[in-house]
C-alpha positions in Angstrom: 33.8 90.8 -63.0 30.6 90.6 -60.9 30.0 87.7 -58.5 26.6 86.9 -57.2 26.5 87.3 -53.4 26.9 84.1 -51.4 23.8 84.5 -49.3 22.4 81.5 -47.3 18.8 81.8 -46.2 17.4 79.7 -43.3 15.4 76.7 -44.6 12.4 75.0 -42.9 13.9 72.4 -40.6 12.1 69.2 -39.6 13.5 66.9 -36.9 12.5 63.3 -37.2 13.3 60.6 -34.6 14.9 57.5 -35.9 15.7 55.0 -33.1 18.3 56.6 -30.9 19.4 59.1 -33.6 17.9 62.4 -34.8 17.7 63.0 -38.5 17.7 66.7 -39.4 16.1 67.5 -42.8 15.9 70.9 -44.6 12.6 71.4 -46.5 12.4 73.9 -49.3 10.4 74.6 -52.4 12.3 73.3 -55.5 12.8 75.0 -58.8 14.0 73.0 -61.8 15.3 75.2 -64.7 15.7 73.6 -68.1 18.3 75.1 -70.5 18.9 74.1 -74.1 21.5 76.5 -75.7 23.9 77.5 -73.0 25.5 80.3 -74.9 22.1 81.9 -75.3 20.3 81.0 -72.1 22.6 79.9 -69.3 23.7 83.2 -67.9 20.3 84.8 -67.8 18.8 81.6 -66.3 21.5 81.6 -63.6 20.5 85.2 -62.7 17.0 83.9 -62.2 18.4 80.9 -60.3 20.3 83.2 -58.0 17.2 85.3 -57.2 15.3 82.0 -56.5 18.1 80.8 -54.2 18.1 84.0 -52.2 14.3 83.6 -51.7 14.9 80.2 -50.2 14.3 77.9 -53.1 16.3 74.8 -53.8 17.4 75.2 -57.4 18.4 72.6 -59.9 19.4 73.8 -63.3 20.6 71.8 -66.2 20.5 70.6 -69.8 16.8 70.1 -70.5 16.9 66.5 -71.7 19.2 65.4 -68.9 17.2 67.2 -66.2 13.7 66.1 -67.5 14.7 62.5 -67.7 16.4 62.6 -64.3 13.3 63.9 -62.6 11.2 61.3 -64.4 13.2 58.2 -63.9 14.5 58.8 -60.4 11.3 60.3 -58.8 12.9 63.6 -57.9 11.0 65.7 -55.3 8.0 67.6 -56.9 8.7 71.2 -57.7 8.3 73.9 -60.4 9.7 73.2 -63.8 10.7 76.4 -65.7 11.2 75.4 -69.3 12.6 77.4 -72.2 9.6 76.5 -74.5 6.6 74.3 -74.5 7.7 71.8 -77.0 8.0 68.9 -74.6 4.9 69.7 -72.5 3.0 66.8 -73.9 5.8 64.3 -73.7 5.4 61.2 -71.6 8.0 62.3 -69.0 6.5 65.7 -68.5 2.9 64.4 -68.2 4.1 61.8 -65.7 5.9 64.5 -63.6 2.7 66.7 -63.6 0.7 63.7 -62.3 3.3 63.4 -59.5 2.7 67.0 -58.4 5.2 69.0 -60.5 4.0 72.3 -62.0 5.1 73.2 -65.5 5.9 76.8 -66.4 7.2 78.2 -69.7 9.2 81.3 -70.5 9.8 80.9 -74.2 13.4 81.8 -75.1 12.6 81.6 -78.8 9.2 83.3 -78.9 10.5 86.8 -78.3 9.7 87.9 -81.8 7.1 85.3 -82.9 3.9 83.8 -81.6 5.2 80.2 -81.5 1.6 79.0 -80.8 2.6 75.3 -81.3 5.2 75.8 -78.5 2.6 76.9 -75.9 2.0 74.6 -73.0 -1.2 72.9 -72.1 -4.1 74.9 -70.6 -3.4 73.8 -67.1 0.3 74.9 -67.3 1.5 78.5 -66.8 2.9 80.4 -69.8 4.9 83.5 -68.9 5.9 86.2 -71.4 9.1 88.1 -72.2 7.1 91.2 -73.1 3.6 92.5 -73.8 4.1 92.1 -77.5 4.7 88.3 -77.1 1.7 88.0 -75.0 -0.5 89.6 -77.6 1.0 87.4 -80.4 0.3 84.3 -78.4 -3.5 85.0 -78.6 -3.8 83.3 -75.1 -6.2 84.6 -72.5 -3.4 85.5 -70.2 -3.2 88.0 -67.4 -0.9 91.1 -67.8 0.8 89.9 -64.6 2.1 87.0 -66.7 4.4 89.4 -68.6 7.5 89.1 -66.4 10.3 89.9 -68.7 13.6 88.1 -69.2 17.1 89.1 -68.0 18.4 88.0 -71.5 16.5 91.1 -72.9 18.5 93.4 -70.7 22.1 92.5 -71.8 23.6 95.6 -70.1 22.7 94.0 -66.7 24.4 90.8 -67.7 27.6 92.3 -69.2 29.2 92.9 -65.7 29.4 89.1 -65.3 31.4 89.0 -68.6 34.0 91.8 -68.0 36.9 89.4 -68.1 35.8 87.9 -71.4 35.3 91.3 -73.0 38.7 92.4 -71.8 40.4 89.3 -73.3 38.6 89.8 -76.6 39.7 93.4 -76.9 43.3 92.5 -76.0 43.3 89.7 -78.6 41.6 91.4 -81.5 41.6 95.2 -80.9 39.0 96.8 -83.2 37.1 94.4 -85.3 33.8 93.7 -87.1 31.8 90.7 -85.8 30.1 88.5 -88.4 27.5 86.2 -86.8 26.1 83.1 -88.4 22.6 81.8 -88.1 22.4 79.8 -91.4 24.5 76.6 -91.0 22.7 74.2 -88.6 24.5 71.1 -87.8 21.3 69.1 -87.6 19.6 69.7 -91.0 16.6 67.8 -89.7 15.7 71.0 -88.0 14.5 72.4 -91.3 10.7 72.4 -91.4 10.6 73.2 -95.2 13.0 72.8 -98.1 12.8 76.5 -98.7 14.5 77.1 -95.3 17.5 75.0 -96.4 17.7 76.8 -99.7 17.6 80.1 -98.0 20.5 79.1 -95.7 22.5 77.8 -98.5 22.1 81.1 -100.3 23.2 83.0 -97.2 26.3 80.8 -96.8 27.3 81.7 -100.4 26.7 85.4 -99.9 28.5 85.6 -96.6 31.5 83.8 -98.0 31.6 86.5 -100.7 31.3 89.3 -98.1 34.1 87.9 -95.8 36.4 87.2 -98.8 36.0 90.8 -100.0 36.3 92.8 -96.8 38.8 90.6 -94.8 41.9 92.1 -96.6 40.8 95.6 -95.5 38.9 95.2 -92.3 39.6 93.0 -89.3 36.9 90.4 -89.1 36.0 87.8 -86.5 33.4 85.1 -87.5 31.2 83.6 -84.8 29.1 80.6 -85.7 25.7 80.1 -84.0 25.9 77.6 -81.1 24.0 75.0 -83.1 26.1 75.5 -86.3 28.1 72.7 -87.8 31.8 72.8 -88.8 31.8 72.7 -92.6 31.1 76.4 -93.4 33.2 77.5 -90.4 36.2 75.6 -91.7 35.9 77.5 -95.1 35.7 80.8 -93.3 38.7 79.9 -91.0 41.0 80.1 -94.1 40.1 83.8 -94.3 39.5 85.1 -90.8 39.5 83.9 -87.1 36.5 81.7 -86.1 35.5 82.0 -82.5 33.0 79.9 -80.5 34.2 80.8 -77.0 31.9 82.5 -74.5 28.4 83.8 -75.0 27.8 86.3 -77.7 27.5 89.3 -75.4 31.2 90.1 -74.8 31.9 89.7 -78.5 29.2 92.2 -79.4 30.3 94.6 -76.7 33.9 94.5 -77.9 33.1 94.9 -81.6 32.7 98.0 -83.7 29.9 96.5 -85.9 27.8 93.4 -86.0 27.0 91.9 -89.4 24.4 89.2 -89.6 21.3 87.7 -91.2 18.0 86.7 -89.6 19.6 86.8 -86.2 18.7 88.1 -82.8 22.2 89.5 -82.4 20.8 92.7 -83.9 18.7 93.1 -80.8 21.6 92.5 -78.3 23.7 94.9 -80.4 21.3 97.8 -80.2 20.7 97.2 -76.5 24.5 97.3 -76.0 24.9 100.5 -78.1 26.7 98.7 -81.0 25.7 99.3 -84.7 24.5 96.3 -86.7 24.1 95.6 -90.4 21.8 92.9 -91.8 21.9 91.2 -95.2 18.3 90.7 -96.0 16.9 88.4 -98.7 13.4 89.8 -98.1 12.3 86.7 -96.2 8.9 87.7 -94.7 9.5 85.1 -91.9 12.5 87.1 -90.6 11.3 90.6 -91.2 10.9 91.2 -87.5 14.5 90.5 -86.9 16.0 92.3 -89.8 14.1 95.5 -89.0 16.2 95.9 -85.9 19.3 97.0 -87.8 20.4 98.8 -90.9 19.3 96.6 -93.8 21.2 95.8 -97.0 19.9 93.7 -100.0 23.1 92.9 -101.9 26.7 92.0 -101.3 28.2 95.1 -102.9 26.3 97.6 -100.7 26.9 95.9 -97.4 30.6 95.5 -98.3 31.0 99.2 -99.1 29.3 100.0 -95.7 31.7 97.7 -93.8 34.8 99.0 -95.6 33.8 102.7 -95.1 34.3 102.2 -91.3 31.7 104.9 -90.4 29.0 103.1 -88.4 26.2 104.6 -86.4 23.2 103.7 -84.3 20.7 106.0 -86.0 17.5 104.2 -86.6 14.0 105.4 -87.4 11.8 106.2 -84.4 9.4 103.3 -85.1 12.3 100.9 -84.9 13.4 102.3 -81.5 9.9 102.0 -80.2 9.8 98.4 -81.4 13.1 97.7 -79.5 11.6 99.3 -76.4 8.4 97.2 -76.7 10.2 93.8 -77.1 12.7 94.6 -74.3 10.1 93.9 -71.7 9.7 95.2 -68.2 12.7 96.0 -65.9 13.7 93.8 -62.9 12.6 90.6 -64.7 14.1 88.2 -62.2 12.1 89.8 -59.4 8.9 89.8 -61.4 9.3 86.1 -62.5 10.0 84.9 -59.0 7.0 86.9 -57.6 4.9 85.0 -60.1 6.4 81.6 -59.1 6.0 82.4 -55.4 2.2 82.4 -56.1 2.2 78.8 -57.3 1.1 76.3 -54.7 3.9 73.7 -54.5 5.0 71.8 -51.4 8.3 72.1 -49.6 10.3 68.9 -49.9 13.4 67.3 -48.5 16.6 67.5 -50.5 17.2 64.8 -53.2 20.5 63.4 -51.7 21.1 61.0 -54.7 20.9 63.8 -57.2 24.5 63.6 -58.4 24.4 59.8 -58.7 21.0 60.0 -60.6 22.4 62.6 -63.0 25.4 60.5 -63.8 23.2 57.4 -64.5 20.8 59.5 -66.5 23.6 60.8 -68.6 24.7 57.3 -69.5 21.2 56.1 -70.2 20.6 59.1 -72.5 23.7 58.2 -74.5 22.4 54.7 -74.9 18.8 55.8 -75.8 19.5 58.7 -78.1 22.8 57.4 -79.6 26.2 58.9 -79.4 25.8 61.4 -82.3 22.5 63.1 -81.1 23.7 63.1 -77.5 27.0 64.8 -78.5 25.0 67.4 -80.4 22.6 68.1 -77.5 25.5 68.4 -75.1 27.4 70.7 -77.5 24.4 73.0 -77.7 24.4 73.3 -74.0 28.2 74.0 -74.1 30.9 73.8 -71.5 30.7 77.4 -70.0 29.8 77.1 -66.3 30.2 80.6 -64.7 31.1 78.7 -61.5 33.3 81.5 -60.2 30.5 84.0 -60.6 27.8 82.1 -58.7 29.4 80.8 -55.5 26.0 79.8 -54.2 25.9 76.9 -56.7 27.8 73.7 -57.4 28.5 72.8 -61.0 28.5 69.1 -61.9 28.9 66.9 -64.9 31.1 69.5 -66.6 28.5 72.2 -65.9 25.6 70.2 -67.4 24.0 70.2 -63.9 23.9 73.2 -61.5 22.6 72.8 -58.0 22.2 75.4 -55.2 24.2 74.9 -52.1 22.2 74.3 -48.9 
């Protein structure tokens, strides 16, 4: 298992007289990193955080609602906010923070395959891109230097951090087929159109048929999406093991085949050298995802493929070119930090009350949003901390807040 090196860089030190005592303060540039879905984003964002820490930044990473509200209510030192999409850029807290000197930067975690124009930040904010393809889809007048890449799109570089998890999975399940869900959201309010709910309901029906048919012959592990509910997972649990542990990467790496629908796991699978099969209902909205794997259009054909046990990675040349295009440039953590280094932001003193402020914000969020929504938000972030792999950081509030040591 890889551990990030524990490197401490010298900060700027200011000495301020206070009566007969001398107060020593360390000034640094501060980077705030917002994370929503921990299983999807946390490890790759920690890799970025480690690069920033080694360059001398003070880094605060955490669940996006918690960290945004903390900075807003407790007047945290101004710094750079790196968000996972631009949905909250026009919210009252973010606008207040920008007036106080914060700079708002977006690297869209969900805009890898789509333009997501409504998720773009305001013109005076900085939008960075995972790949050139995303930049073109955005139709923004952005510089090619804003294409910085994303460690998440290079899963082989993340896998060494997850060796222990992959080893445990192989020891527990041996050879198996991984079935991934992306069609059972816990919060049905996330549906923008009734047609989306109908499509997901159809997928749940078909995937129950698939699992019921192949489970007696082929070892199956079912992995719900991090934002999935429990109802469908409980039905599936009567047939095969249901696993929510870890991020998806070690599960893909340990499997023989990934089976999914309208899911980015096809991308991770092909980048890790694992075959994937997609059940497609010819949804034009998800064509860019389903094109990344071998497509099937009915239960019988995909079941026969799974049961045959002969899986391969052979895809047409145009699909492999598409994968290369959306993978983005190499060394993304270096490119992203080079871009952030160019932002004019002051060095500030450490926010000594950060832990106290985070605990108070957590309680206020529960009161403001309500117990149910807060529990859902925290569950999306998850409880995986990677604390043993990043010794240069302290993990607080059960991992909901991560702070660089200085």
